[in-house]
C-alpha positions as CSV (number, residue, x, y, z in Angstrom):
1,X,-17.1,35.5,-43.3
2,X,-14.8,34.8,-40.2
3,X,-15.6,37.9,-38.3
4,X,-15.0,36.5,-34.7
5,X,-12.0,34.6,-35.9
6,X,-10.2,37.3,-38.0
7,X,-9.3,39.3,-34.6
8,X,-7.4,36.5,-33.1
9,X,-4.8,36.2,-36.1
10,X,-3.0,39.3,-35.1
11,X,-3.0,38.6,-31.3
12,X,-1.5,35.1,-32.0
13,X,1.1,36.4,-34.3
14,X,2.0,39.1,-31.5
15,X,2.0,36.6,-28.8
16,X,5.1,36.4,-26.4
17,X,4.6,32.7,-25.3
18,X,8.1,31.8,-26.7
19,X,9.4,33.3,-23.6
20,X,8.7,30.1,-21.9
21,X,7.4,27.4,-24.5
22,X,9.1,25.6,-27.2
23,X,8.0,25.3,-31.0
24,X,6.8,21.7,-30.5
25,X,7.7,19.4,-33.1
26,X,5.4,17.6,-35.5
27,X,6.4,14.0,-35.7
28,X,5.3,11.0,-37.8
29,X,3.7,8.3,-36.2
30,X,5.3,5.6,-38.4
31,X,3.3,2.7,-37.0
32,X,-0.1,4.2,-37.0
33,X,0.6,5.5,-40.6
34,X,1.2,2.2,-41.8
35,X,-2.1,0.4,-40.0
36,X,-4.2,3.4,-41.1
37,X,-2.8,3.9,-44.7
38,X,-2.5,7.7,-44.0
39,X,0.4,9.7,-42.9
40,X,-0.4,10.5,-39.0
41,X,1.5,13.3,-37.3
42,X,1.4,14.2,-33.7
43,X,1.8,17.8,-32.6
44,X,3.9,17.2,-29.5
45,X,2.7,19.3,-26.7
46,X,3.8,17.0,-24.3
47,X,7.2,18.3,-24.6
48,X,6.4,21.8,-23.2
49,X,8.0,22.6,-19.8
50,X,4.8,21.7,-18.0
51,X,4.2,18.7,-20.3
52,X,0.9,20.3,-21.6
53,X,-0.2,23.1,-24.2
54,X,-1.9,25.0,-21.2
55,X,1.1,26.9,-20.4
56,X,0.9,28.8,-23.6
57,X,-2.5,30.5,-22.7
58,X,-1.7,30.9,-19.2
59,X,1.4,32.9,-20.0
60,X,-0.1,34.9,-22.7
61,X,-2.9,36.1,-20.5
62,X,-0.6,36.9,-17.5
63,X,2.0,38.7,-19.4
64,X,-0.8,41.0,-21.0
65,X,-2.4,41.6,-17.6
66,X,1.2,42.7,-16.2
67,X,2.0,45.0,-19.1
68,X,-1.4,46.9,-18.8
69,X,-2.2,46.8,-15.0
70,X,1.1,45.9,-13.1
71,X,-0.5,43.0,-11.6
72,X,1.4,41.2,-9.0
73,X,-1.0,38.3,-7.9
74,X,-3.2,36.1,-10.0
75,X,-5.8,33.5,-9.2
76,X,-7.1,30.5,-10.9
77,X,-9.2,27.2,-10.5
78,X,-8.0,24.2,-12.3
79,X,-7.8,20.3,-11.6
80,X,-4.3,20.1,-13.3
81,X,-2.7,21.2,-16.5
82,X,-3.9,24.8,-16.4
83,X,-2.9,25.1,-12.8
84,X,0.7,24.1,-13.6
85,X,0.7,26.6,-16.4
86,X,-0.6,29.6,-14.4
87,X,2.1,28.3,-11.6
88,X,4.9,28.1,-14.1
89,X,4.2,31.5,-15.5
90,X,3.7,33.3,-12.3
91,X,7.0,31.9,-11.2
92,X,8.9,33.0,-14.5
93,X,7.2,36.4,-14.3
94,X,7.9,36.7,-10.4
95,X,4.6,37.4,-9.4
96,X,2.2,35.6,-6.7
97,X,-0.4,32.9,-7.7
98,X,-3.1,31.3,-5.8
99,X,-4.4,28.2,-7.3
100,X,-7.8,26.6,-6.2
101,X,-7.9,22.7,-6.9
102,X,-10.6,20.2,-6.1
103,X,-9.5,17.5,-3.4
104,X,-9.8,14.8,-6.0
105,X,-6.8,16.5,-8.0
106,X,-4.3,13.9,-8.6
107,X,-1.3,14.1,-6.2
108,X,1.2,14.4,-9.1
109,X,-0.3,17.5,-10.1
110,X,-1.0,19.1,-6.8
111,X,2.7,18.6,-6.0
112,X,4.2,20.1,-9.4
113,X,2.1,23.3,-8.6
114,X,3.4,23.7,-5.2
115,X,7.1,23.0,-6.4
116,X,6.7,26.1,-8.5
117,X,5.9,28.1,-5.3
118,X,2.2,28.8,-5.9
119,X,-0.2,28.6,-3.0
120,X,-2.7,25.8,-3.3
121,X,-5.9,25.7,-2.0
122,X,-7.6,22.4,-2.0
123,X,-11.4,23.0,-1.9
124,X,-14.5,20.8,-2.9
125,X,-15.0,17.4,-4.7
126,X,-15.0,18.8,-8.3
127,X,-14.1,21.7,-10.5
128,X,-17.3,23.7,-10.0
129,X,-16.8,23.8,-6.4
130,X,-13.2,24.8,-6.5
131,X,-14.1,27.4,-9.4
132,X,-16.8,28.9,-7.0
133,X,-14.4,29.3,-4.2
134,X,-11.8,31.0,-6.5
135,X,-14.1,33.6,-7.8
136,X,-15.3,34.6,-4.2
137,X,-11.6,34.7,-3.3
138,X,-10.9,37.0,-6.2
139,X,-13.9,39.3,-5.4
140,X,-12.9,39.6,-1.7
141,X,-9.5,40.4,-2.5
142,X,-9.9,42.2,-6.0
143,X,-7.6,39.9,-7.8
144,X,-7.5,38.9,-11.6
145,X,-9.0,35.4,-12.4
146,X,-7.1,33.4,-15.2
147,X,-9.9,31.6,-16.7
148,X,-8.7,28.1,-18.4
149,X,-10.4,28.6,-21.7
150,X,-12.9,31.5,-22.0
151,X,-10.7,34.6,-22.3
152,X,-9.5,36.0,-25.7
153,X,-5.8,36.3,-24.6
154,X,-6.0,32.7,-23.3
155,X,-7.3,31.6,-26.7
156,X,-4.5,33.5,-28.4
157,X,-1.8,31.8,-26.7
158,X,-3.4,28.5,-27.5
159,X,-3.7,29.8,-30.9
160,X,0.2,29.8,-31.4
161,X,0.1,25.9,-32.0
162,X,-2.1,26.7,-35.1
163,X,0.4,29.3,-36.1
164,X,3.3,26.7,-35.7
165,X,1.5,24.0,-37.8
166,X,0.8,26.6,-40.5
167,X,4.4,27.9,-40.6
168,X,6.1,24.5,-40.3
169,X,4.0,21.6,-41.8
170,X,5.3,21.7,-45.5
171,X,3.1,18.8,-46.9
172,X,-0.5,19.1,-48.0
173,X,-2.4,18.9,-44.9
174,X,-5.9,17.4,-45.0
175,X,-7.3,17.8,-41.2
176,X,-6.1,18.6,-37.8
177,X,-8.1,16.7,-35.0
178,X,-8.2,18.8,-31.8
179,X,-9.3,17.7,-28.2
180,X,-12.1,19.7,-26.7
181,X,-13.2,20.6,-23.3
182,X,-14.0,24.1,-22.8
183,X,-12.7,25.1,-26.4
184,X,-9.5,27.1,-25.7
185,X,-7.2,25.1,-27.8
186,X,-9.5,24.5,-30.7
187,X,-10.9,28.0,-31.0
188,X,-7.2,29.3,-31.0
189,X,-5.8,26.8,-33.4
190,X,-8.7,26.8,-35.6
191,X,-9.1,30.6,-35.9
192,X,-5.4,30.9,-37.2
193,X,-5.5,27.8,-39.5
194,X,-8.9,28.8,-41.0
195,X,-7.7,32.5,-41.7
196,X,-4.7,31.2,-43.4
197,X,-5.7,28.0,-45.2
198,X,-9.4,27.5,-44.9
199,X,-9.1,24.2,-46.9
200,X,-7.5,22.5,-44.0
201,X,-10.5,20.6,-42.0
202,X,-10.7,21.1,-38.4
203,X,-12.2,18.2,-36.7
204,X,-13.3,18.5,-32.8
205,X,-12.9,15.4,-30.4
206,X,-14.6,15.0,-27.3
207,X,-15.2,12.1,-24.7
208,X,-18.7,10.6,-25.3
209,X,-19.5,11.3,-21.5
210,X,-18.2,15.1,-21.9
211,X,-19.4,16.0,-25.3
212,X,-20.5,19.7,-24.6
213,X,-19.6,21.0,-28.2
214,X,-21.2,18.2,-30.0
215,X,-24.4,18.8,-28.1
216,X,-24.2,22.5,-28.9
217,X,-23.8,22.0,-32.5
218,X,-26.8,19.5,-32.5
219,X,-29.1,22.0,-30.9
220,X,-27.6,25.3,-32.4
221,X,-26.8,26.9,-29.0
222,X,-24.3,26.5,-26.2
223,X,-25.5,23.6,-24.1
224,X,-24.6,23.1,-20.3
225,X,-24.3,19.3,-19.6
226,X,-25.7,18.2,-16.1
227,X,-22.7,16.0,-15.5
228,X,-19.5,14.8,-17.3
229,X,-17.4,11.9,-17.1
230,X,-13.9,12.4,-15.8
231,X,-11.7,9.8,-17.2
232,X,-10.3,12.5,-19.8
233,X,-10.3,15.0,-16.9
234,X,-8.4,17.7,-18.9
235,X,-11.2,18.0,-21.2
236,X,-14.3,17.6,-18.8
237,X,-15.9,21.0,-19.1
238,X,-19.7,21.0,-18.7
239,X,-20.1,23.8,-21.1
240,X,-17.9,25.4,-24.0
241,X,-16.9,28.9,-23.4
242,X,-18.9,31.7,-24.8
243,X,-15.7,33.2,-26.7
244,X,-14.8,29.9,-27.8
245,X,-18.3,28.9,-29.3
246,X,-18.7,32.2,-31.1
247,X,-15.2,31.4,-33.0
248,X,-15.8,27.8,-33.3
249,X,-19.0,27.9,-34.9
250,X,-17.7,29.9,-37.9
251,X,-15.6,27.2,-39.2
252,X,-15.7,23.9,-37.6
253,X,-15.9,21.1,-40.3
254,X,-16.9,18.3,-38.1
255,X,-17.2,16.7,-34.5
256,X,-16.7,13.2,-33.2
257,X,-16.9,11.6,-29.9
258,X,-15.0,8.6,-28.6
259,X,-15.5,6.2,-25.8
260,X,-13.0,5.4,-22.6
261,X,-12.0,2.4,-24.6
262,X,-10.9,4.2,-27.7
263,X,-9.0,6.8,-25.6
264,X,-7.2,3.9,-23.7
265,X,-6.4,2.3,-27.2
266,X,-4.9,5.6,-28.5
267,X,-2.7,5.9,-25.3
268,X,-1.2,2.6,-26.3
269,X,-0.7,3.6,-30.0
270,X,1.1,6.8,-28.9
271,X,3.2,4.6,-26.6
272,X,4.1,2.4,-29.4
273,X,5.1,5.3,-31.6
274,X,6.8,7.5,-29.2
275,X,7.6,5.7,-26.2
276,X,6.0,8.2,-24.1
277,X,2.6,7.7,-22.1
278,X,0.0,10.6,-22.7
279,X,-2.7,11.4,-20.2
280,X,-6.4,10.4,-21.4
281,X,-6.9,14.0,-22.6
282,X,-3.6,14.0,-24.5
283,X,-4.7,10.8,-26.4
284,X,-8.2,12.3,-27.1
285,X,-7.5,13.6,-30.6
286,X,-5.8,10.5,-31.8
287,X,-8.6,8.4,-30.8
288,X,-11.0,10.6,-32.8
289,X,-8.6,10.6,-35.8
290,X,-8.6,6.8,-35.8
291,X,-12.2,6.6,-35.8
292,X,-12.7,9.4,-38.3
293,X,-10.4,7.5,-40.8
294,X,-12.2,4.4,-40.4
295,X,-15.7,6.0,-40.6
296,X,-14.8,8.1,-43.7
297,X,-12.6,5.6,-45.2
298,X,-9.7,7.8,-45.9
299,X,-6.5,6.8,-47.6
300,X,-3.4,8.7,-48.3
301,X,-4.0,11.8,-46.5
302,X,-1.8,13.8,-44.1
303,X,-3.5,14.2,-40.9
304,X,-2.4,15.9,-37.4
305,X,-3.6,15.0,-34.0
306,X,-2.7,17.4,-31.2
307,X,-0.9,15.5,-28.4
308,X,-1.8,17.9,-25.6
309,X,-0.6,16.6,-22.6
310,X,1.2,13.9,-20.6
311,X,0.4,14.5,-17.0
312,X,-0.9,11.0,-16.2
313,X,-1.8,10.0,-12.9
314,X,0.4,6.9,-12.5
315,X,-2.6,5.0,-10.7
316,X,-4.6,5.0,-14.1
317,X,-2.0,2.7,-16.0
318,X,-3.6,-0.4,-14.9
319,X,-7.0,0.6,-16.1
320,X,-5.7,2.1,-19.3
321,X,-3.8,-1.2,-20.4
322,X,-6.9,-3.2,-19.4
323,X,-9.3,-1.2,-21.5
324,X,-7.1,-0.6,-24.4
325,X,-7.8,-4.2,-25.9
326,X,-11.4,-3.2,-25.9
327,X,-10.9,0.1,-27.6
328,X,-8.7,-1.9,-30.3
329,X,-11.8,-4.2,-30.6
330,X,-9.4,-7.0,-29.6
331,X,-11.0,-8.4,-26.5
332,X,-14.7,-9.4,-26.1
333,X,-16.6,-10.4,-23.0
334,X,-19.4,-12.8,-22.8
335,X,-21.7,-14.4,-20.4
336,X,-22.2,-18.0,-21.5
337,X,-24.5,-20.4,-19.8
338,X,-23.8,-24.2,-19.8
339,X,-25.6,-27.0,-18.1
340,X,-24.3,-28.6,-14.9
341,X,-23.4,-31.9,-16.2
342,X,-19.9,-33.5,-16.7
343,X,-18.2,-32.6,-19.7
344,X,-19.9,-29.4,-20.2
345,X,-16.6,-27.2,-19.2
346,X,-14.5,-29.3,-21.8
347,X,-17.1,-28.8,-24.5
348,X,-16.9,-25.0,-24.0
349,X,-13.1,-24.8,-24.1
350,X,-13.3,-27.0,-27.2
351,X,-15.9,-24.6,-29.0
352,X,-13.7,-21.5,-28.1
353,X,-10.7,-23.2,-29.8
354,X,-7.2,-21.7,-30.4
355,X,-8.6,-18.2,-29.4
356,X,-6.7,-16.7,-26.6
357,X,-8.7,-16.6,-23.4
358,X,-8.0,-13.5,-21.4
359,X,-10.8,-14.2,-18.6
360,X,-12.7,-17.3,-17.6
361,X,-14.8,-17.1,-14.1
362,X,-17.1,-19.7,-13.1
363,X,-18.5,-21.1,-9.9
364,X,-21.3,-23.7,-9.6
365,X,-24.4,-22.4,-7.6
366,X,-26.4,-25.6,-7.1
367,X,-28.8,-24.9,-10.1
368,X,-29.3,-27.0,-13.3
369,X,-27.1,-24.6,-15.3
370,X,-23.8,-22.3,-14.7
371,X,-22.9,-18.9,-15.7
372,X,-19.3,-18.3,-17.2
373,X,-17.8,-14.9,-17.7
374,X,-15.6,-15.5,-20.6
375,X,-13.1,-13.0,-22.0
376,X,-11.7,-13.8,-25.5
377,X,-9.0,-12.1,-27.6
378,X,-10.0,-11.4,-31.3
379,X,-7.8,-9.6,-33.8
380,X,-10.2,-8.3,-36.3
381,X,-13.1,-6.5,-37.0
382,X,-17.0,-6.5,-36.5
383,X,-17.1,-9.3,-38.9
384,X,-14.7,-11.5,-37.0
385,X,-16.7,-10.8,-33.7
386,X,-20.1,-11.8,-35.6
387,X,-18.4,-15.2,-36.9
388,X,-17.3,-16.1,-33.4
389,X,-20.6,-15.5,-32.0
390,X,-22.6,-17.2,-34.7
391,X,-20.2,-20.0,-34.4
392,X,-20.7,-20.7,-30.6
393,X,-24.5,-20.4,-31.2
394,X,-24.4,-23.1,-33.8
395,X,-22.7,-25.1,-31.1
396,X,-25.9,-24.4,-28.9
397,X,-24.0,-22.2,-26.5
398,X,-26.2,-19.2,-25.2
399,X,-24.1,-16.2,-25.4
400,X,-24.9,-12.6,-23.9
401,X,-22.3,-10.1,-25.3
402,X,-21.2,-7.8,-22.5
403,X,-18.3,-6.1,-24.2
404,X,-19.8,-2.9,-24.3
405,X,-21.5,-3.0,-20.9
406,X,-19.5,-0.7,-18.3
407,X,-20.8,-2.5,-15.3
408,X,-19.6,-5.7,-16.5
409,X,-16.1,-4.3,-17.5
410,X,-15.4,-2.3,-14.3
411,X,-16.7,-4.5,-11.6
412,X,-18.6,-8.1,-12.5
413,X,-15.5,-9.3,-14.2
414,X,-13.8,-9.2,-10.8
415,X,-16.6,-10.6,-8.7
416,X,-18.6,-13.1,-10.6
417,X,-19.5,-16.4,-8.8
418,X,-21.6,-14.9,-5.7
419,X,-25.2,-14.9,-5.6
420,X,-27.5,-13.6,-3.0
421,X,-29.4,-16.9,-2.6
422,X,-33.1,-17.2,-2.4
423,X,-34.8,-14.3,-0.6
424,X,-38.0,-14.4,1.3
425,X,-40.9,-13.3,-0.8
426,X,-41.3,-9.8,0.7
427,X,-37.5,-9.1,0.2
428,X,-35.8,-7.8,-2.8
429,X,-32.1,-6.7,-3.7
430,X,-31.7,-3.4,-5.2
431,X,-28.2,-2.5,-6.8
432,X,-26.7,1.0,-7.6
433,X,-23.7,2.3,-9.2
434,X,-22.4,5.1,-6.7
435,X,-19.7,7.6,-7.5
436,X,-17.2,8.3,-4.7
437,X,-14.8,11.4,-5.1
438,X,-11.3,9.8,-4.8
439,X,-10.5,11.4,-1.4
440,X,-9.7,9.8,2.1
441,X,-12.9,9.3,4.0
442,X,-15.5,9.4,1.0
443,X,-16.8,5.9,1.7
444,X,-17.1,6.7,5.3
445,X,-19.2,9.7,4.8
446,X,-21.4,7.6,2.6
447,X,-21.9,5.0,5.3
448,X,-22.3,7.8,7.8
449,X,-25.1,9.6,5.9
450,X,-27.0,6.2,5.6
451,X,-27.1,5.8,9.3
452,X,-27.0,2.2,9.1
453,X,-30.7,2.2,8.1
454,X,-30.0,-0.2,5.4
455,X,-28.5,-3.7,5.1
456,X,-25.7,-3.5,2.5
457,X,-25.6,-6.7,0.5
458,X,-23.2,-6.2,-2.2
459,X,-20.1,-3.9,-2.4
460,X,-17.5,-3.4,-5.1
461,X,-15.1,-0.6,-5.6
462,X,-12.1,-0.4,-7.9
463,X,-10.0,2.8,-8.4
464,X,-9.9,3.4,-12.1
465,X,-7.4,6.3,-12.0
466,X,-9.7,9.1,-12.3
467,X,-11.3,11.8,-10.0
468,X,-14.4,9.8,-9.2
469,X,-14.4,6.0,-8.6
470,X,-17.4,4.1,-9.3
471,X,-18.7,1.5,-6.5
472,X,-21.2,-1.0,-7.0
473,X,-23.7,-1.1,-3.9
474,X,-26.4,-3.5,-3.4
475,X,-28.9,-3.5,-0.4
476,X,-31.6,-6.0,0.9
477,X,-35.0,-4.4,1.6
478,X,-38.9,-4.8,1.7
479,X,-40.4,-4.2,-1.6
480,X,-42.1,-1.3,-0.1
481,X,-39.0,0.4,0.8
482,X,-37.8,1.3,-2.8
483,X,-38.8,5.0,-2.6
484,X,-37.4,5.4,1.1
485,X,-34.1,4.1,-0.1
486,X,-33.9,6.2,-3.1
487,X,-34.7,9.4,-0.9
488,X,-32.1,8.2,1.3
489,X,-29.5,7.9,-1.5
490,X,-30.4,11.2,-2.8
491,X,-29.8,12.9,0.8
492,X,-26.2,11.5,0.5
493,X,-25.4,13.8,-2.6
494,X,-23.2,11.1,-3.8
495,X,-24.2,10.7,-7.7
496,X,-25.7,7.2,-8.3
497,X,-27.5,5.2,-11.0
498,X,-29.9,2.3,-10.2
499,X,-28.5,-0.8,-12.0
500,X,-30.9,-3.7,-10.7
501,X,-31.8,-4.5,-14.2
502,X,-28.3,-4.7,-15.6
503,X,-28.0,-7.8,-17.6
504,X,-24.4,-8.6,-16.2
505,X,-25.8,-8.3,-12.6
506,X,-28.7,-10.5,-13.4
507,X,-26.5,-13.2,-15.0
508,X,-23.8,-13.4,-12.1
509,X,-25.0,-11.9,-9.0
510,X,-28.7,-11.8,-8.4
């Protein structure tokens, strides 16, 4: 019985979103269809006026408010696509909009909102801080808040995507894969599809480091995540919405999570088939579709992935390109130890053979053996990888697989070759991954809070095109000062994780 879902069908049918949105096409991804041996289709929400599906829910909510309460000013909080949806809707309906955005919001999204004549308030380093400020502003000024996902009218607006799929897709549809953050898109789309054709499977897709729905399913109740990854920032909600959860749990068929590398590979796949570049969240559903097809060994099925947005931060491109090969399982990274004797280097190159070497970092350090960071391009599956590793071991090379090690992929591949050297017996080096918000002065804030108390022995930072940038930071200290350092780091309020035992650090930097 779809008690909670049924009420949305009439709301979706009555929605007036077509004042501002197009009925987005469902296009065949020909290259992917051939490689996956299924017919893969993309629901092209990147073609909306704001290049995202979010305009549907925002417009539907605001139009309903105006018709009931003669509203002249609305407020929201968003790090991007919902903000643009609200701004566009407010401009179209000739009302004011004040939009609270974190200081970390990519400039392309801030500028787009400003272009639509909305007032932008840059507050805090994350969505929660911006949301808190927005709600206070609403209360003080008695203004309506437009929630990004946990609202029946927003859900109904997003649900028009499901209506379009039901009315326009004429082939036998096996499943729809939907990106999930707070649940606005999947709850509306799924409610409509499951009431009209319950045989179509609805599969939720989340980023591994922002899987609130997956965890809620696991524990049988809504779970609030302590923290979320922000690479797929459009789906980085800590908790699934209450209205959304009630609907989703009536009919959801399956849930799958994907890694950053798998998302990057799906961005590349989308580009190859459409010559457009999705933002990470826009490729999330496709990444899940690919993984699900492989896992379930599906063949000759019709499958749709929601291409839900293309508001990509340009600075993300290099990171996406770099990681896409790993998502396709075409690049492997290893630490390899060789003896410091003549001919060892040539022997290693000969052992690798005709494989395409993507990375090769080496530096002698005066010891009897040297460590090499080796990147190799391999086309194939886990069997090919296993064959390569076994072949190298048979040739007496000691390999450590770093392919799935985040510290190695983001940091160590750019800074191998330098060691701390021998420390006095009473000294140690402690290493941490520290997250800095991508805003001017964040690093200086961190250093000021530490007040020159500590000797920084290692520092590496790389902009990854996300809201937070990870830095690798090392400190020289006395053995008895570990707890004092940890306390000082906690006082900075910057998120951090101790990585001193990380195998990549141990191999190349310790």
